[in-house]
N, C-alpha and C positions, 0 to 999 in steps of 0.2 A: 504494499500499499504506500502510495506517495503522498506528499503533503497536499498536492493539488486534489487528490481524491478526498482528503479530509475536508477540504473547503466545500465540496459538494454535498456533504453529509448533513443531515439534521442533527440536532443535539442528542436526540434519542438514539439515532443510528450510531453516532460516534461513541456515546456511552456504552452501547452494546459491544462495539468493537473493542473499546478499552477494557471492558470486563473480560472479554474472551482472549485478549492479547495483553496481559499486564506487563509484559516485558517491553512493550512499544512505548518508550518514553516520549517520542515525538507526538504520538497520538494523545497521550495523557496531557501533554502541555497544550495541545490544540484544544482539547476539551476544557481545560482550566481557563484558557483564553475566552472560549465561548461563554462560560459561566460568568466571567468577569465583565464581559461586554453585553450581557443580556439586558434587554430593556426592563425598566422597573426595579433594577437592583439598587438596594439601599447601601450607601457607603457610610460606615461608622468608624470613627477614629479609634485606634487601639486603646487609648486612655479611657474612652467612654465605655468600651467593652469591659475593661478591667474594673472600673468603678462599679458598673452594674453587676458584674459577677461577684465581687466582694460583698455588695449589698445583699444579693440574693443568698449567698452562703451564710451570712449573718442571720437572715430571716429563718433559715431552715433549722 
């Protein structure tokens, strides 16, 4: 499979490929890029995540 073939795959198709070919690092990186660039993705600063995690751990 070449990079150009990854470009033509849907996210679901590429996920299935990555699951069946875990050694294919290029495919994994392409899938991560697709997730990062997905519309509607919410970007949260690391500091905010750490603060929220600490807060929730104290609540439990």
